[in-house]
C-alpha positions in Angstrom: 121.5 90.4 44.8 121.2 89.5 41.2 121.5 85.5 41.2 122.6 84.8 37.3 125.2 87.8 37.9 126.4 86.5 41.5 126.9 82.7 39.9 129.3 84.3 36.8 131.5 85.7 39.6 132.2 82.4 41.1 135.4 80.6 40.5 135.8 77.3 40.7 139.1 75.0 40.9 139.0 71.3 41.1 141.7 69.5 43.5 142.3 66.3 44.4 140.0 64.8 47.2 141.6 63.0 50.5 140.0 60.0 52.3 138.8 56.4 51.3 138.3 55.7 47.9 141.0 53.9 46.7 143.1 54.7 43.0 139.8 56.8 42.5 141.1 59.3 44.5 144.8 59.5 43.1 143.5 59.5 40.0 140.1 62.0 39.6 139.9 65.7 41.0 136.7 65.8 42.4 136.9 68.2 45.5 135.8 71.6 44.2 137.0 74.7 45.8 134.6 77.6 45.4 136.0 81.3 45.8 134.1 84.4 45.9 135.6 88.3 46.0 133.1 90.0 47.6 135.2 93.4 47.2 135.1 93.1 43.3 131.4 92.1 42.6 129.3 93.8 40.7 126.5 91.7 41.8 126.2 93.2 45.3 125.6 96.7 46.3 127.5 98.6 48.7 125.5 98.0 51.5 125.0 94.2 50.9 128.9 94.3 50.6 129.6 96.1 54.1 126.4 93.7 55.7 128.7 90.2 54.3 132.1 91.7 55.6 130.3 92.3 59.2 128.7 89.0 59.1 131.3 86.9 57.6 134.0 88.5 59.2 135.6 85.0 60.3 135.0 83.0 56.9 136.8 85.7 55.2 140.5 85.9 54.1 142.7 89.3 54.1 141.9 90.1 50.6 138.1 89.4 51.6 137.6 86.4 49.5 134.9 83.6 50.5 136.4 80.1 50.1 134.1 77.1 50.6 135.1 73.7 49.7 133.1 70.4 48.8 134.1 67.2 48.6 130.8 65.2 49.9 130.5 62.9 46.8 132.5 61.3 44.2 131.3 63.6 41.5 133.0 66.8 40.4 129.5 68.3 38.9 127.8 67.3 42.4 129.9 69.0 44.5 130.1 71.7 42.4 126.0 72.1 42.9 126.7 71.7 46.7 129.2 74.4 46.9 127.2 77.0 44.7 124.6 75.8 47.1 126.0 76.1 50.3 127.4 79.6 49.2 123.9 80.7 48.0 122.7 79.6 52.0 125.5 81.4 53.6 125.1 84.6 51.9 120.7 85.0 52.1 121.3 83.8 55.4 123.6 86.5 56.2 121.9 89.2 54.1 118.7 88.7 56.4 118.7 91.2 59.2 116.9 89.7 62.1 113.5 91.7 63.6 113.7 94.2 66.2 112.6 93.0 69.7 109.8 95.0 71.0 109.8 95.2 75.0 106.6 93.7 76.1 105.1 93.5 79.8 102.7 91.0 81.5 99.3 92.0 81.2 97.3 92.8 84.8 95.2 89.5 85.0 98.5 87.7 84.4 100.1 89.3 87.0 97.0 89.2 89.6 96.8 85.7 88.8 100.4 84.8 89.5 100.1 87.1 92.7 96.9 85.0 93.7 98.3 81.2 93.0 101.6 82.6 94.9 99.4 83.4 98.1 97.2 80.0 97.9 100.5 78.0 97.7 101.7 80.4 100.8 98.6 79.9 102.4 98.7 75.9 101.8 102.2 75.9 103.5 101.0 77.9 106.0 98.3 74.5 107.0 101.4 72.5 107.3 103.4 74.0 110.0 103.4 72.4 113.3 100.5 74.4 115.6 101.8 76.5 118.4 102.2 74.7 121.7 100.6 76.9 123.9 
């Protein structure tokens, strides 16, 4: 994935933020809506696109667009930086493949130690029994 080319394909839209802030909220559009069209992207190859479609299926629209919003700060520029960072982190995390699990089994010594400790414990409990009445 080419990061510079990827950044050029991001679209931003500034909208009015909700929440506390008095008149400032009513005057300034600080909330950022980041949209990224996965289908038309040139920064990603076909394999990456398929992987992202699969992993981000719950976050994509019907048109295969990823939409991220950020209204953390009162600054539009900071919100834009945060949104870009979130987008990169999300894409990077989705593109990493998990390691394949190699099945393992316990060693002989581990098995024998476990059995010995079980027998020791069983013998200890056997000694706690009441003696026979005969």
